[in-house]
Backbone bond lengths (Angstrom), bond angles and torsions (degrees), N, CA, C in turn:
res aa  C-N    CA-C-N  psi(-1)  N-CA   C-N-CA  omega(-1)  CA-C   N-CA-C  phi
1 M - - - 1.404 - - 1.519 109.63 -
2 T 1.477 111.16 141.52 1.455 113.20 -178.15 1.570 107.89 -91.35
3 A 1.260 113.94 167.88 1.494 124.08 -175.16 1.573 103.63 -57.76
4 I 1.273 123.26 -48.06 1.387 128.34 -175.48 1.574 108.96 -57.27
5 H 1.301 114.13 -41.41 1.524 118.67 -179.61 1.624 107.78 -65.86
6 M 1.330 117.24 -37.59 1.412 121.72 -176.14 1.464 109.60 -75.07
7 H 1.336 114.00 -37.02 1.471 123.09 177.14 1.634 110.06 -56.87
8 N 1.437 108.51 -49.72 1.480 115.42 177.12 1.517 111.58 -55.53
9 Q 1.451 110.98 -51.68 1.502 110.40 -178.57 1.498 116.24 -62.53
10 L 1.367 119.98 -33.93 1.378 122.46 168.21 1.425 113.25 -52.36
11 R 1.315 121.87 -51.86 1.418 126.98 -179.96 1.486 106.82 -54.11
12 E 1.317 119.10 -48.61 1.530 121.68 -170.97 1.490 103.91 -65.16
13 L 1.359 118.93 -35.80 1.501 118.68 179.97 1.438 109.53 -68.19
14 H 1.309 122.71 -39.77 1.457 122.65 179.97 1.587 107.34 -67.04
15 A 1.302 117.14 -35.81 1.441 115.91 -177.40 1.598 109.04 -70.85
16 E 1.397 115.86 -33.77 1.450 121.06 175.72 1.463 113.35 -62.16
17 R 1.397 112.86 -34.96 1.495 120.96 179.84 1.506 111.01 -69.44
18 A 1.430 111.31 -48.04 1.464 113.59 174.51 1.550 120.58 -57.08
19 L 1.386 106.26 -41.90 1.515 111.55 174.53 1.548 117.22 -63.34
20 A 1.384 109.06 -34.41 1.555 114.17 179.82 1.624 106.34 -64.62
21 S 1.247 118.01 -40.83 1.434 125.87 -176.98 1.553 105.47 -61.20
22 L 1.353 121.44 -52.85 1.355 128.52 -178.89 1.547 110.53 -63.38
23 E 1.238 121.04 -37.62 1.460 118.96 179.42 1.663 111.26 -88.10
24 G 1.170 114.06 4.95 1.535 116.17 173.22 1.613 112.52 87.23
25 L 1.312 114.74 9.31 1.465 118.68 -179.71 1.563 110.55 -76.79
26 A 1.308 120.21 -10.80 1.305 120.00 -177.12 1.498 114.48 -65.70
27 L 1.372 118.29 -16.94 1.428 125.34 173.52 1.532 118.92 -74.06
28 Q 1.360 106.60 -12.46 1.530 117.66 176.49 1.567 107.63 -85.61
29 D 1.353 122.56 86.78 1.301 127.77 -175.09 1.470 120.81 -47.59
30 S 1.323 114.23 -41.11 1.560 123.27 -177.60 1.360 109.15 -71.19
31 Y 1.373 126.26 -41.14 1.347 132.30 175.56 1.523 110.96 -54.65
32 I 1.255 113.73 -62.70 1.426 122.46 -177.02 1.527 114.64 -58.48
33 A 1.309 111.30 -41.71 1.543 120.08 174.37 1.494 112.04 -54.93
34 D 1.421 115.01 -43.67 1.410 120.88 -176.16 1.653 109.10 -74.95
35 L 1.162 113.56 -36.74 1.564 119.51 176.49 1.534 108.54 -65.37
36 D 1.354 115.11 -49.02 1.546 116.82 176.73 1.546 112.89 -59.67
37 E 1.339 120.26 -39.00 1.443 122.41 176.56 1.503 107.97 -61.46
38 E 1.358 116.43 -46.60 1.553 118.70 -172.58 1.549 107.15 -67.30
39 I 1.376 118.03 -34.41 1.430 122.41 175.06 1.526 112.33 -60.41
40 A 1.275 112.85 -45.32 1.594 114.56 -176.36 1.469 112.18 -72.93
41 A 1.429 116.17 -27.06 1.420 117.98 -179.33 1.604 111.77 -79.92
42 V 1.445 113.78 -30.33 1.405 121.33 173.96 1.476 109.14 -68.27
43 R 1.317 116.70 -47.42 1.536 123.38 179.25 1.465 110.06 -57.69
44 S 1.315 117.98 -41.41 1.638 115.35 177.34 1.415 113.05 -69.40
45 A 1.383 121.23 -34.39 1.394 121.21 -177.57 1.552 105.34 -72.59
46 F 1.316 119.86 -38.66 1.497 122.97 -178.45 1.492 108.49 -56.97
47 V 1.336 115.29 -51.93 1.454 122.23 -174.83 1.651 106.64 -65.58
48 G 1.113 119.02 -38.35 1.569 118.22 173.91 1.506 112.24 -64.37
49 A 1.232 115.45 -42.85 1.506 122.93 -176.14 1.639 108.24 -65.01
50 A 1.407 105.22 -49.07 1.468 112.12 -177.71 1.581 114.93 -66.05
51 V 1.346 114.85 -27.92 1.437 117.25 178.65 1.575 110.96 -79.21
52 T 1.322 110.73 -33.72 1.473 117.47 177.21 1.524 114.39 -69.58
53 E 1.325 116.83 -34.08 1.480 124.15 175.18 1.485 107.09 -69.04
54 I 1.335 120.73 -43.26 1.459 119.58 -178.12 1.509 112.59 -65.74
55 A 1.399 115.44 -40.46 1.403 121.11 178.20 1.480 109.03 -65.93
56 T 1.286 123.66 -40.49 1.504 127.36 178.81 1.499 108.79 -60.98
57 L 1.267 115.13 -47.63 1.559 121.94 -177.18 1.534 107.54 -64.31
58 R 1.342 116.54 -44.78 1.400 118.56 174.31 1.528 117.70 -56.38
59 A 1.246 115.80 -43.11 1.496 124.53 -178.64 1.566 104.33 -70.18
60 Q 1.358 126.93 -34.43 1.331 123.43 176.73 1.531 115.46 -68.84
61 L 1.456 109.64 -33.05 1.468 112.61 -174.01 1.611 109.45 -87.93
62 S 1.277 112.99 -32.20 1.504 113.64 -172.47 1.626 111.85 -115.07
63 G 1.223 112.30 -7.07 1.572 116.47 -173.18 1.591 109.46 90.02
64 P 1.215 116.48 164.12 1.462 121.16 -177.10 1.597 109.42 -70.32
65 Q 1.350 114.13 148.71 1.475 118.29 -177.78 1.464 106.21 -84.74
66 V 1.323 121.72 128.84 1.386 130.54 179.06 1.378 113.74 -120.88
67 G 1.458 120.88 136.75 1.408 127.04 178.22 1.505 110.38 93.22
C-alpha cells in the first residue's frame, strides 16, 4: 500500500472518529479505544511508507548514499 493510500485511510478514520463524537458514540469507550488504536497504527504505517518513498525517490535522483 502506498503512502497516499494510507493517508486517505487515515483521513477516513479521523472522519469516522469525528462522526462518532457527533453521534454520541464517544461514550462507548471500547469503540473509541479500538478506533484510536487503529488510527495510531495507520499513522505509524503512513509515516514509515512516506519516509521509504522519499528515500527511494532520493536514491533514484541522486544515487544511493555511501559512507
